[in-house]
C-alpha positions as CSV (number, residue, x, y, z in Angstrom):
1,M,43.3,133.2,104.1
2,N,45.1,131.4,101.3
3,R,47.4,134.4,100.8
4,T,48.2,134.5,104.5
5,L,49.1,130.8,104.4
6,I,51.4,131.3,101.4
7,I,53.2,134.2,103.1
8,L,53.7,132.2,106.3
9,L,55.1,129.2,104.3
10,H,57.4,131.6,102.4
11,A,58.6,133.0,105.7
12,C,59.3,129.6,107.0
13,I,61.3,128.6,103.9
14,I,63.4,131.7,104.1
15,T,64.0,131.3,107.8
16,H,65.1,127.7,107.5
17,S,67.3,128.2,104.5
18,T,70.4,128.4,106.8
19,P,71.3,126.2,109.8
20,I,69.5,127.2,113.0
21,F,71.4,128.1,116.1
22,S,69.1,129.4,118.7
23,T,70.1,130.8,122.1
24,H,66.8,129.6,123.5
25,P,66.3,126.0,122.4
26,I,64.8,123.2,124.3
27,H,68.0,121.2,123.9
28,H,71.0,123.4,124.3
29,P,73.8,122.7,121.9
30,V,77.3,122.2,123.2
31,K,80.3,123.7,121.5
32,S,84.0,122.6,121.8
33,T,87.3,123.3,120.1
34,N,89.5,120.6,121.6
35,G,87.3,117.5,122.0
36,M,83.8,116.3,122.9
37,V,82.4,113.3,124.8
38,A,79.0,111.8,124.6
39,T,77.8,108.8,126.5
40,Q,74.6,107.4,127.9
41,E,75.4,108.5,131.4
42,A,76.6,111.8,132.8
43,L,79.2,110.6,135.3
44,A,80.9,108.5,132.6
45,T,80.8,111.5,130.3
46,R,82.6,113.5,132.9
47,V,85.2,110.8,133.3
48,G,86.0,111.0,129.6
49,I,86.2,114.8,129.6
50,D,88.6,114.7,132.6
51,I,90.9,112.2,130.8
52,L,91.0,114.5,127.7
53,K,91.8,117.5,129.9
54,Q,94.6,115.5,131.5
55,G,96.2,115.1,128.1
56,G,94.8,111.7,127.1
57,N,93.7,110.9,123.6
58,A,90.4,109.6,122.4
59,I,91.2,106.0,123.1
60,D,92.3,106.8,126.7
61,A,89.0,108.5,127.2
62,A,87.0,105.8,125.6
63,V,88.6,103.1,127.7
64,A,88.1,105.1,130.9
65,I,84.5,105.6,129.9
66,G,84.0,101.8,129.2
67,F,85.1,100.9,132.7
68,A,83.2,103.8,134.3
69,L,79.9,102.7,132.6
70,A,80.3,99.3,134.3
71,V,79.7,101.1,137.5
72,T,77.3,103.9,136.6
73,Y,75.2,102.2,133.9
74,P,75.2,98.5,134.9
75,Q,72.1,97.8,132.9
76,A,74.1,98.1,129.7
77,G,77.7,99.0,130.4
78,N,79.4,96.1,132.0
79,L,82.5,93.9,132.1
80,G,80.6,90.6,131.6
81,G,79.8,91.3,127.9
82,G,81.6,92.5,124.8
83,G,81.6,95.1,122.1
84,F,83.1,96.7,119.1
85,M,85.3,99.8,118.7
86,M,85.9,101.9,115.6
87,I,89.2,103.8,115.7
88,H,90.4,106.4,113.2
89,L,94.1,106.9,113.0
90,A,94.6,110.5,111.9
91,N,98.3,110.2,111.1
92,T,97.8,107.4,108.6
93,N,94.2,108.2,107.6
94,K,93.1,104.7,108.3
95,T,90.0,103.4,110.2
96,I,90.2,100.1,112.0
97,A,87.7,98.0,113.9
98,L,88.2,95.9,117.0
99,D,85.7,93.1,117.6
100,F,85.7,91.9,121.2
101,R,82.2,90.5,121.3
102,E,81.5,87.5,123.6
103,T,82.5,84.0,122.3
104,A,80.8,80.7,123.0
105,P,82.4,78.4,125.6
106,V,84.7,75.7,124.3
107,N,82.3,72.9,124.9
108,A,79.2,74.6,123.6
109,H,77.2,72.5,121.1
110,K,74.1,72.7,119.0
111,D,71.9,70.8,121.6
112,L,73.0,72.8,124.6
113,F,69.6,74.5,125.1
114,L,67.4,71.6,124.2
115,D,65.4,69.6,126.8
116,N,64.9,65.8,126.7
117,N,62.2,66.2,124.1
118,K,64.5,68.3,121.8
119,N,62.6,71.5,122.5
120,V,64.2,74.7,123.4
121,D,64.4,75.2,127.2
122,Q,63.8,79.0,127.5
123,Q,65.0,79.1,131.1
124,T,68.4,77.5,130.2
125,A,68.8,79.4,127.0
126,R,68.0,82.9,128.4
127,F,68.5,82.9,132.2
128,S,71.0,80.3,133.2
129,V,74.8,80.6,133.3
130,L,75.0,78.3,130.3
131,S,73.5,81.1,128.2
132,S,76.5,83.4,129.0
133,G,79.2,84.0,126.5
134,V,82.9,84.3,127.4
135,P,83.3,88.0,128.1
136,G,85.4,90.1,125.8
137,S,85.0,93.7,127.2
138,V,88.1,93.8,129.4
139,H,90.4,92.3,126.8
140,G,89.0,94.5,124.1
141,L,89.3,97.7,126.1
142,L,92.8,96.9,127.3
143,T,93.9,95.9,123.8
144,A,92.8,99.3,122.5
145,L,94.6,101.1,125.3
146,N,97.8,99.1,124.8
147,K,97.9,99.7,121.1
148,Y,96.4,103.1,120.6
149,G,96.3,104.8,123.9
150,T,98.9,107.0,125.7
151,M,98.0,106.6,129.4
152,R,98.8,103.8,131.8
153,R,96.1,101.3,132.7
154,K,96.0,102.3,136.3
155,H,95.4,106.0,135.3
156,V,92.4,105.3,133.1
157,M,90.8,102.8,135.5
158,A,91.2,105.0,138.6
159,P,87.9,106.9,138.0
160,A,85.8,103.7,137.7
161,I,87.4,102.2,140.8
162,T,86.7,105.4,142.8
163,L,83.1,105.5,141.7
164,A,82.6,101.9,142.8
165,K,84.3,102.5,146.2
166,K,82.6,105.8,147.0
167,G,79.3,105.1,145.5
168,I,76.9,106.9,143.1
169,I,73.5,108.4,143.4
170,V,70.9,106.0,141.9
171,S,69.1,107.8,139.0
172,T,65.4,107.4,138.3
173,H,66.2,105.5,135.1
174,L,68.6,103.1,136.9
175,S,66.0,102.6,139.7
176,E,63.3,101.7,137.3
177,S,65.5,99.3,135.4
178,L,66.5,97.5,138.6
179,K,62.8,97.3,139.7
180,K,61.9,95.6,136.5
181,A,64.7,93.1,136.9
182,Q,64.3,92.7,140.6
183,S,62.4,89.4,140.6
184,R,65.1,87.8,138.4
185,L,68.1,89.4,140.1
186,S,66.9,88.6,143.6
187,K,67.2,84.9,142.9
188,D,71.0,85.3,143.1
189,P,72.1,85.0,146.7
190,T,74.0,88.3,146.5
191,G,71.2,90.2,144.8
192,P,69.2,91.5,147.8
193,H,72.3,92.7,149.6
194,I,73.7,94.8,146.7
195,L,70.7,96.2,144.8
196,P,69.3,99.6,145.8
197,Q,65.5,99.8,145.8
198,W,64.8,103.4,145.1
199,A,65.8,106.4,143.1
200,G,68.0,109.0,144.8
201,T,69.9,106.4,146.9
202,I,73.1,108.2,147.9
203,G,76.4,106.4,147.9
204,W,75.4,103.1,146.3
205,R,78.7,101.3,146.6
206,Q,79.8,98.3,144.6
207,P,82.7,96.8,146.5
208,Y,82.9,93.8,144.2
209,S,83.3,96.0,141.2
210,A,86.0,98.0,143.0
211,R,87.9,94.8,143.8
212,L,87.5,93.5,140.2
213,G,88.7,96.8,138.9
214,H,91.8,96.6,141.1
215,H,92.5,93.1,139.9
216,I,92.2,94.1,136.3
217,K,94.4,97.1,136.8
218,T,97.2,95.0,138.3
219,N,96.8,91.4,137.2
220,F,94.9,91.1,133.9
221,K,96.8,89.5,131.1
222,K,95.8,88.7,127.5
223,R,93.7,85.7,128.2
224,H,90.0,86.3,129.1
225,C,89.3,86.0,132.8
226,R,93.0,85.5,133.8
227,V,92.3,87.3,137.0
228,L,90.0,84.4,138.1
229,R,92.5,81.6,138.3
230,R,90.9,79.0,140.5
231,K,90.1,75.8,138.6
232,N,86.6,75.6,140.0
233,S,85.8,79.3,139.6
234,H,82.7,80.6,137.8
235,C,84.9,81.9,135.0
236,H,86.8,78.7,134.5
237,R,83.5,76.8,134.1
238,L,82.2,79.5,131.7
239,V,85.3,79.4,129.4
240,H,85.6,75.6,129.3
241,G,81.9,74.9,129.1
242,Q,81.5,72.5,132.0
243,K,78.4,70.4,131.4
244,Q,77.3,70.0,135.0
245,W,76.5,73.2,136.9
246,P,75.5,73.5,140.6
247,N,71.9,74.4,141.0
248,N,72.6,77.8,142.6
249,H,74.2,78.8,139.3
250,R,71.0,78.5,137.5
């Protein structure tokens, strides 16, 4: 029995001495010679691949994916947040980093989330509009595109706008995520009208996302939230940290 075990172990060592490439694996490897795209969501991955096939570079594809994920993976990919981007410039052999994480509103202060007894108000700190940072995603993605991309803004944003207009099939993962957040999201007046309730929903359309994408494509400048110009707009309050907020913004 011991001899048999030794032989089996020896066979395993010999077999694994070189990289394994099986034609019958559980997870099938993907090979490519011209480029590769990996994201959290299949539709967004396809958007990136299509951009590369159309002659775009890695930054063009990454920006197109970023906007697409705002539609297809709303539980994480969104325009209301921020992020980082690492970019390697092959011609100069340099790697740079863009930091477009959210920033605090101008009037934020150390006691912003404390109640009258100087204790942390969890509702205000976690679930109110006061807990939102000033978004950086749009500015960061467009900065990358302008400096290091090759395609026009309207070209890389077109897939995301199309997905928002025509709709997507709600995956099981997205459905479960929405169900978990349903009680909180439904408190927003628009929530019940836009949230799908079950997996497999065909053609879940996001007209607001489509309109926002169109505005970003045509009007967005360097300043955050430039597209929302009304003085009393949600974004204006967010940027300038207005202290008094209407109750329905809680």
